[in-house]
N, C-alpha and C positions, 0 to 999 in steps of 0.2 A: 538567023539574022532577022527574020520577020518578028520573031518572038521578042527580041531585044528592042526592036523599034516600038512595038506595041506597049511594052512595059514602060518605056521612056515617056510615051505620050500620056499614059494613064498610070501615074504613080500609085502605089498601094496606100490605102487609107491608114491613118495613125492608129495604133492599138488603143482600144477603149480603156484598157486597164491603166495605161499611163495618163490618158487624157482625163479620166475621172478624178484621180487625186490632184492633178495639176489644176483642173478647173475649180475644184473645191478649195484648194489652198489659196488660189489667187483672190477670190472674193473675200475670203476670211482676212487676208492681209490688208486688203483695201478698206474693209470695214474697221479693222483695228486702227488703221492710220487716221481714218475720218474721226473716230471717237477721240483719239489722242488730241487732234487739233481742237 
């Protein structure tokens, strides 16, 4: 029970593998949109 409570208070950090592509794809899309405008 104590373990479950601790896990709920401190959620695991997001995987760097998924965050890397997502962060790279977001700026790219924003730049593309700005250029189009």
